[in-house]
matplotlib code that plots the C-alpha trace (Angstrom):
import matplotlib.pyplot as plt

x = [-24.3, -26.1, -25.1, -22.8, -24.6, -22.2, -21.7, -18.8, -20.6, -23.7, -27.3, -27.7, -30.4, -31.5, -33.0, -34.7, -36.3, -37.1, -33.9, -31.7, -30.4, -28.4, -27.2, -26.4, -24.6, -25.4, -21.7, -20.5, -23.8, -21.8, -22.8, -21.7, -23.3, -25.1, -26.2, -28.5, -29.8, -27.8, -24.5, -22.4, -22.2, -20.0, -17.0, -18.3, -17.5, -19.0, -21.3, -18.9, -15.9, -14.4, -14.9, -11.6, -9.9, -12.7, -15.2, -18.4, -17.6, -19.0, -16.2, -17.0, -16.3, -13.4, -12.6, -9.1, -6.1, -5.0, -1.2, 0.2, -3.4, -3.1, -4.9, -5.6, -9.2, -10.3, -6.8, -6.6, -4.5, -6.0, -4.5, -6.3, -5.3, -2.9, -4.9, -2.7, 0.5, 2.8, 2.2, 1.6, -1.8, -5.3, -7.6, -11.2, -13.0, -14.5, -17.7, -16.9, -16.6, -19.4, -22.8, -25.6, -29.3, -32.1, -34.4, -36.6, -36.9, -38.8, -38.4, -36.3, -35.2, -33.4, -32.3, -29.6, -28.4, -25.6, -24.7, -21.0, -20.1, -17.0, -13.6, -10.3, -9.2, -12.6, -14.4, -17.5, -20.9, -22.7, -26.0, -25.3, -27.8, -27.5, -30.3, -29.9, -32.7, -33.1, -35.2, -35.6, -32.3, -30.3, -29.0, -29.0, -27.3, -27.9, -25.5, -26.4, -24.6, -25.9, -23.8, -25.6, -22.8, -22.4, -19.3, -18.5, -16.9, -14.8, -16.5, -16.1, -17.5, -16.9, -17.7, -15.5, -17.4, -15.3, -17.0, -16.9, -15.8, -16.7, -13.1, -10.3, -8.5, -9.3, -6.5, -8.9, -11.8, -12.8, -12.7, -14.1, -13.5, -14.8, -12.1, -9.8, -7.5, -5.7, -4.0, -0.4, 0.4, 3.5, 4.5, 2.2, -0.9, -1.0, -1.6, 1.5, 0.1, -2.4, -2.1, -4.2, -4.9, -2.6, -1.2, -2.0, -4.1, -6.4, -9.6, -11.9, -12.5, -13.3, -10.3, -9.0, -7.0, -4.2, -1.2, -2.0, -1.8, -4.5, -4.6, -5.5, -7.9, -9.6, -11.5, -12.6, -15.5, -17.5, -21.1, -24.1, -27.2, -28.7, -25.7, -24.3, -20.8, -20.5, -17.6, -18.0, -16.1, -17.0, -20.8, -21.3, -21.7, -21.2, -22.7, -22.2, -24.2, -22.6, -21.8, -19.0, -16.4, -13.7, -13.6, -10.8, -10.1, -8.1, -7.1, -6.0, -2.6, -1.0, -4.0, -3.9, -7.7, -8.2, -5.0, -6.6, -9.6, -11.9, -11.5, -12.7, -14.5, -14.9, -17.1, -15.6, -16.8, -13.2, -9.7, -7.4, -5.8, -8.5, -8.4, -4.9, -5.1, -8.7, -9.1, -12.9, -13.3, -16.8, -17.3, -20.7, -22.1, -24.2, -27.5, -26.3, -26.8, -24.9, -26.2, -25.2, -26.2, -24.4, -25.5, -24.7, -26.5, -25.9, -26.5, -27.9, -27.5, -31.1, -30.7, -27.8, -29.6]
y = [-10.4, -12.4, -12.2, -15.0, -17.8, -17.4, -13.9, -13.4, -10.5, -12.6, -11.5, -8.4, -6.1, -3.5, -0.2, 2.4, 5.8, 8.0, 8.2, 6.8, 3.2, 1.4, -2.2, -3.4, -6.7, -9.6, -10.2, -7.4, -5.4, -3.1, -0.6, -2.0, 0.6, 3.9, 6.1, 9.1, 10.5, 7.9, 9.1, 6.8, 8.5, 5.7, 4.1, 0.6, -2.9, -5.7, -8.3, -11.1, -9.5, -9.9, -6.5, -4.6, -2.0, -2.0, -0.4, 0.5, -1.9, -1.4, -1.4, -2.6, -3.1, -0.7, 1.2, 1.6, 0.1, -1.3, -1.3, -4.8, -6.1, -5.8, -3.7, -3.6, -3.2, -3.3, -4.6, -7.5, -7.6, -9.1, -10.1, -9.8, -11.3, -9.2, -8.9, -6.0, -8.1, -5.8, -3.1, -5.5, -4.1, -5.4, -3.5, -2.6, -4.7, -8.2, -8.1, -6.9, -10.5, -11.9, -12.8, -10.5, -11.2, -9.0, -8.0, -5.6, -4.9, -2.4, -0.8, 2.0, 0.8, -2.3, -3.2, -5.8, -7.4, -9.5, -10.9, -10.7, -13.6, -13.5, -14.5, -14.7, -11.3, -9.7, -11.7, -9.5, -9.8, -7.3, -7.1, -5.0, -3.4, -1.2, 0.6, 2.0, 4.2, 6.2, 9.4, 12.9, 14.0, 11.0, 8.0, 7.8, 5.1, 4.3, 2.0, 0.6, -1.6, -3.1, -4.8, -8.1, -9.4, -9.2, -7.0, -3.5, -3.6, -1.3, -0.2, 1.9, 2.0, 3.3, 2.9, 3.0, 4.5, 5.7, 8.7, 8.8, 11.9, 13.3, 13.5, 11.1, 11.9, 13.5, 16.1, 18.3, 18.0, 20.3, 19.0, 20.7, 19.2, 21.4, 20.2, 22.2, 19.4, 16.6, 13.6, 13.0, 9.3, 7.2, 4.8, 2.1, 4.4, 5.0, 8.4, 9.9, 13.4, 16.1, 19.5, 22.4, 21.9, 24.1, 24.4, 21.5, 19.8, 22.8, 22.1, 24.3, 26.4, 24.3, 23.9, 21.4, 18.5, 18.9, 16.7, 16.4, 12.7, 12.1, 9.3, 11.5, 11.5, 14.8, 15.9, 19.1, 19.2, 22.4, 21.5, 23.2, 24.2, 20.7, 19.2, 17.6, 18.1, 18.0, 16.9, 17.8, 16.1, 17.5, 17.2, 14.9, 15.7, 13.2, 14.2, 12.8, 13.4, 14.1, 10.4, 10.6, 13.1, 11.8, 11.6, 9.8, 11.0, 8.7, 9.2, 5.6, 6.3, 2.9, 0.9, 0.0, -0.3, 3.2, 5.3, 8.7, 7.8, 8.3, 9.1, 7.4, 9.6, 7.5, 8.4, 7.1, 7.2, 7.1, 7.7, 5.1, 3.0, 4.1, 0.7, 1.6, 5.4, 5.8, 8.6, 8.6, 5.1, 4.2, 1.9, 0.1, -1.1, -4.3, -3.6, -0.2, 0.8, 3.3, 4.5, 7.1, 8.2, 9.5, 9.9, 11.0, 13.8, 13.5, 16.2, 14.5, 16.0, 16.8, 18.8, 20.7, 21.7]
z = [-16.5, -13.9, -10.2, -8.9, -7.0, -4.1, -2.8, -0.4, 1.3, 2.0, 1.6, -0.5, 0.9, -1.6, -0.5, -2.7, -2.2, -5.2, -7.2, -4.4, -4.3, -1.6, -1.0, 2.5, 3.0, 5.4, 6.1, 8.3, 7.9, 5.6, 3.0, -0.4, -2.8, -2.6, -5.5, -6.0, -9.3, -11.2, -9.6, -7.5, -4.0, -2.6, -4.2, -3.5, -4.8, -6.9, -5.4, -6.3, -4.6, -1.2, 0.4, -0.4, 1.7, 4.3, 1.9, 3.8, 6.7, 10.2, 12.8, 16.3, 19.2, 18.2, 15.1, 13.6, 15.5, 18.8, 19.3, 19.5, 19.8, 23.6, 26.1, 29.8, 31.1, 34.8, 35.8, 33.3, 30.2, 27.0, 23.7, 20.3, 17.0, 15.0, 11.8, 10.6, 11.0, 9.0, 11.6, 14.5, 15.2, 15.8, 13.4, 12.9, 15.5, 15.4, 13.4, 9.9, 8.6, 10.7, 9.5, 10.6, 10.5, 9.1, 12.0, 10.1, 6.4, 4.2, 0.8, 2.1, 5.5, 7.0, 10.5, 11.0, 14.2, 15.6, 18.9, 19.7, 22.0, 24.4, 23.0, 24.9, 23.5, 24.1, 26.8, 26.7, 25.2, 23.0, 21.2, 18.1, 15.8, 12.7, 10.9, 7.3, 5.9, 2.8, 2.8, 1.7, 3.3, 1.9, 3.8, 7.6, 9.7, 13.3, 15.2, 18.6, 21.1, 24.4, 27.0, 27.6, 29.9, 33.6, 33.7, 32.3, 28.9, 26.6, 23.4, 20.4, 16.9, 13.4, 9.8, 6.6, 3.6, 0.6, -1.0, -4.7, -6.6, -10.0, -11.1, -11.9, -8.7, -5.4, -6.0, -7.9, -5.5, -2.7, 0.9, 4.0, 7.5, 10.4, 12.8, 15.1, 16.0, 14.1, 15.7, 14.8, 14.1, 13.7, 11.0, 12.5, 12.2, 16.0, 17.5, 19.3, 19.9, 18.8, 17.4, 16.1, 12.4, 10.3, 6.8, 4.5, 7.2, 7.8, 5.9, 8.0, 4.9, 1.8, -0.6, -3.1, -1.7, -4.1, -3.4, 0.4, 1.5, 4.1, 6.6, 9.6, 12.4, 13.1, 16.2, 17.9, 15.4, 14.9, 14.9, 13.4, 15.3, 14.9, 16.7, 13.6, 12.2, 8.4, 6.2, 2.5, -0.3, -3.7, -4.1, -1.1, 2.6, 5.4, 8.7, 12.3, 15.4, 18.8, 19.4, 16.8, 18.1, 15.6, 11.8, 9.9, 6.3, 4.1, 0.5, 0.1, -1.4, -0.5, -1.7, -5.4, -5.6, -4.1, -4.8, -4.6, -6.8, -3.8, -0.1, 3.0, 5.5, 8.6, 11.6, 14.9, 18.5, 19.8, 18.6, 17.1, 19.9, 22.4, 24.1, 25.3, 25.5, 26.7, 24.3, 23.7, 25.0, 26.0, 29.0, 28.9, 32.2, 32.2, 30.4, 29.2, 25.5, 23.4, 20.0, 17.5, 14.0, 11.0, 7.3, 3.8, 2.0, -1.7, -4.2, -7.3, -10.8, -10.8, -7.6, -9.0, -12.2]

ax = plt.figure().add_subplot(projection="3d")
ax.plot(x, y, z, "-o")
ax.set_aspect("equal")
plt.show()
């Protein structure tokens, strides 16, 4: 079947390295597909579809939610659009539906960029850049933001990949999350406290997910000697460098297109609602740049043999 002439996710940038393949989108600079050794590493979506359930989207200048879409910064209160109206929240930033431009392109690497201009709810200016690269160790992603305005600005970032599993459901798949703390959230998905991981939310030692419903933000990440923390779901490992102190794990139970057939593992630089709580919030001074890297290490069928 031929690709549609109009693609809701914009330009499709295809990357290849040995047996790895990835597709990055011009709309939102998201990650639509990723496979290795013929195995789907990501639970992606078709080129002709409007990106469902945030799959692979880049989240900036904040990830997750802001309560009531309102926040105060430097003594001024701002109001964002409530794009999660059923919970009265602003969600997942301002750039996931914006068009990004390709700044650099190669067979296994692409850099996309976007300028976020001031709006009434976020009257700050950012130059944003994201780099995707395939290599020997899998997929690596670097996200960078520079404050090009004349005033300090609040900032956070995240990404929303759903990791595919080699089973009908995530229930039978092993998960390992090297986190000491989990945030407790209310019915609006907003943190109301934090506690040490325990019982069904303690995945420090790998174990099957079972019937546990996950829509939780983990922090207090245990890092390896290279400074990376690694979350493993089945055959796939997602790593984050020190710029990402928080990881959201979501089994997608309320979403018909996900419903425990995959799980989102979401790197985040700050906690949900950080624009109000300040939990992990980054303040960029004029001219200041923040960058962070994360990636996915697949284990292809060939590597397992």
